[in-house]
N, C-alpha and C positions, 0 to 999 in steps of 0.2 A: 504492498499500499504505499502510496505517494501522498505528501500533504504539501499544499501551497496556500500562502496567506496572501489574501488578495490585496494589492496595493494601487488599485483605481477602479472607477465605477466603469464597469462594462458589461457586454454580454458574455453569457458563459461560454458560449462556443468560441467567441472570438478571443476573450482572455486565455483559453487553455490551448487554442491552436498559436497563438503568439508566445506563449511561455514554454510550451512543450515541442514547438517546431513541428507539428504535425498539420495536415490539411484539415480545412474546416469539415470536409465532408467523413475525414475518418474521426474527427472528434465529435460531431453530431452522432455518429453510430455507436460510439462509445456511451454518449450519455443517454441515448435512447435504449441501449440494451443494460441499462443499470450500473454502469461503471462508474458513476460520479455522485458523491453525496457533498452537499453544501450545509455547513454548521451541523454535521451529522444527520442530516435529512436526505433522503435519496430526491435527486433531482432528475428528472425525465425530459425537460425542456430545454433545448440548446439556447433558445433565447432569454432563458433567466437571466434578470438582472442582479448582477453583483454589487455589493456595496464594499467599501474599506474595510479590512480587517476581517470578511468572510474568510471562514476557514474551508477549503476545498479538499475532500478525499477521493482520490484515485484508486478505485478498486483493481481495474485491470487496463492496461494501455498495450492494444496490439499495435506493435511495431513494423508488421509486414503483414500483407494479404494472406488469403486463405491458401491452403497447401494446393500445390499441382494434382490434378486427376491423371496425370501420365506418369510413367515410369520408362527410364532413361537406361539403355544398356551401353552408353559411349559417354566419356567424359571430354570436356572441352578445356584447351590448354590454357590454363592461368599464366598470365603474364606479369601481372602485378597483384599483390594483395595486402590491404591493412585492415585495421578495424572499421575504417570509415569507406573505403571504395575498393573497387574490383575492376580490373582490366582483362577482358578474355580476348584469345583469337577465334572470333566466330566463323564455324565453318561455312562453306557454301550450301546452298539448298535448306537454310535455316531460316524461317520467319521470326523476327524478334518479339513480336507482340501480336496479341489476338485481335480479330476484327469479324466482322459479319460474314466475310468471304472466307476467313481462315478456318480449317477444320483441324489441320494438323496440329501437333505439339508446337510450341514456340519457345524462344530464347528465354522468356520470363517463366514459362513452365518449368524448364530444365532448372532455373536458378531456385524456384519453390520446391522443387523436388529434392534438391541439394542441401536444402534448409538453410539457404542464404536469408538473412535479415535483409530488407529492402526498403528503401525509401517509397514513401506514397505521394510525392508531390504530383506526379504525373496520373495518379488514378491508378487504381487496382489492376487494369490491364496491361498498362505500361510502368508497373512497379520497378524502381530502380534504374529506369532506362534515362542517361543523360542526353543523349543523343540516338539515331537508330542507321541502321544499314538495311539495305535492300535484300530480299531474300537469298538471290544469287552472289551478292556481294560478300567476300570474305574479310577478314581481318579484325584490327582493333576496336572493341567497343567498350566503354567507359559505363560502368554501373556504382549508383551510389547506395550506400548501406543506411544512410540515414537522411532526415529532410535537411538539417543544416549543410551538411556535404553538398547534397544535389542542389540547393539553392546557390552555393556559393560557385559551383561548377557550371551551372546554367548562367551565373553572370559572366564567367569567362567566355562562354561560348559568344555570349552578346558584345563584349569589349574587345573580342579577338586575341585575349591572352592565350587563350585555348588555340590550338591549331591542329589540323587533320591533313596527312599528306597521302596521297592515293598514287597506286601503280594501275595502268590500263594497257593492255595490248590491243592496237589498234591496226584497223586494216591499212592504214596510211599513215605517214608521218604528217606532223602539222607543216603548213606551208611556210611558216616562220619558227624560229627555234623557240620562241616565247609568245605566247597569244594570250590575252586578257579577254574574258567574254564578261560581259555586262548586260544581261538580258533576262528581263521577266519572265518568269514561267507561268502557264497557265494551261489548264486542262484541253488536250486536244480534241476539238469539237467533232471529229471524225473517227476517234478512240478514245472512249473515257478510261482506257489503261495507262496511258501514256501523257507525257507532257510536251508542251511546244514551247520553244524559246521566241520570245516575241520581238518584232523590230521595236524601236523607240518609239514610234509615233503610234503603236498599239497597246503600249503598257498600261494604259488606264482600262483595259477590258475588264469586267467584272471576274473576281477571283485571281486575278494576276497578282504574282508576288514576286518581288524584287529577287534578283539573284545574281551572285558574281563567283566567277570561276577563273583561275589562272591555269595555263598550261605549258608543258616545257617537254621538247623532245629529249630523251634520255639515250636511246641507243636507236639507230636506224640502220638499213641497209639499203644499196643502191637498186637491188634489184626488186621487183614489185612484187614478187611472192612471198616475201619475208613481212611478219608484222613490225610494227614500231613500238617500241616501249615508251610510254609517255608518262609524265607525273604530273598530278592534279593536284590543287590546293584550293581549298573552298573558303570562301570568306561568308558564305550563307549556307544554310543546310536545309535545302528544299529537296523534296521528293524528286528522285531521279535527275537530280541537278547535273551531275557530270556527264550522265548519258545524253540529256537532251542538248547541254550546251555543245559537247562533241557533234552531234547529230547536225547543229547549225552550222558546224564549220565544215559538213560533208566529211566527216570521220566518225567511224563507227567501231565500238569496241568488240573485238572477236566473241561470238555468240549471242551478240545483243540484236536478235531478229526484231524484237519490238520496236528496236531504234534504228532500223534499215540495215543491217550487217546480212551480206549475201553471200559468204563464204562457206567454207566446210563447216559441218555440224560441229558444235561443242555442247558439252554437258551444261555449261550454264556461262553467265557473262563474265568474261575475264576482268574483273575490277577488284582490285584488292585495298583495303585501308591499311598502309604500310606503317606509317609513323602516327603516333598521337603525342601531343605534348602540351603540358598544362602545370600550372601551380597547386600544389597541395593545399588543399584549404587550411589544414591544421599547422603543418611544418613550414610551411610558405616556401618549400624546397621546389624547384622547377624540375619535372620528371618527364622524360623523353623515353617513350614506351614504342619497342620494334616488335610487330606482328609478323613472324617469319612466313614467307610465302608457302601456300600449300601446293602440294606435289603436281597438281594439274595444271597449275599456272607455271610452276617452276621448269616442268618438262619443255614447255614450249619455249621459255627462256633459253634453256639449255641447248635446244635444237638449233637456235639460230644465233646464239651469240656466246664467246667464249666465257670461262669463268672469269677470267681477268676483267674482261669488259663489263661484266655484271659486278664485280667486288667494286670497280671504280665507281660506276655510275648510280649506283642504288645504297650508297652509304648515306645516312642521315646528312652528314656534312655537306655532301656533295648536292644533294636534292635542296636541300635548305638553302644553302649558299647561292644556288643558280636562281631561286625564287627572290631572294633579297636582292641579288644585282639589279632587279627590275623594279623594285620599290622606290 
């Protein structure tokens, strides 16, 4: 049981949400389920008006959503973990959170099945998720274990102190070694499953969201049969952003038939979240997490490029400095 002495006039749900750093939705459920007493009397109304010096007794505080209904016979590689956060190397073909159209197990289901405590700022379906990755996209994904950490990390996404660097295998190299794309994204009117990058004069369309991406050629071959290895940096985090922005450049990621790829068949879209860097909310140390490339992606790289080329061009220092040279 936890006791809190009220220091200000407030609604019960607002006061607890602020002091316990939990969402209003979670606090309301806690109150309605009989988990809160005010001055030793059970209080079931989230809107109850508190007075200064009221004493709140919290019987039970759920710090994580309900348990997963799925069983998992595999483990996901943990890249970093402490008491506040977790970084995983998400495998391809795994949806990160539930939706009406999603019937299979998700990354959130996996985390619940493994008994992780997760933040609830994003709601139960998106528990712990600071950002998301598409189903086919592999790589580094950041999970918050509590709401205070989640809030701090979300602020870093907004102020750009958190960075995400991706690798993509493209059917063609970029026309220029560095290309910046600032085009809003909206739902494609002809295919609701995909996004379309809008020209500036159309950016005021309903539902359009601003988006900014930078791309760099890392490794290319002169022959037209070899893919190009491209690095991408996100300045915003829209659904299908990298894929739609590359399509606007008439470049297509291997396997991305939804966005116009017309080559050989691949099991998935060859896009990988390679580096994730951010400031730890508690220690204030800058962390840079590398997500090893999955075998299906790496096999293609080894087919077309030497190990020496890969080692030189895919280091964090090489990619980070290449982008910074154009800022």
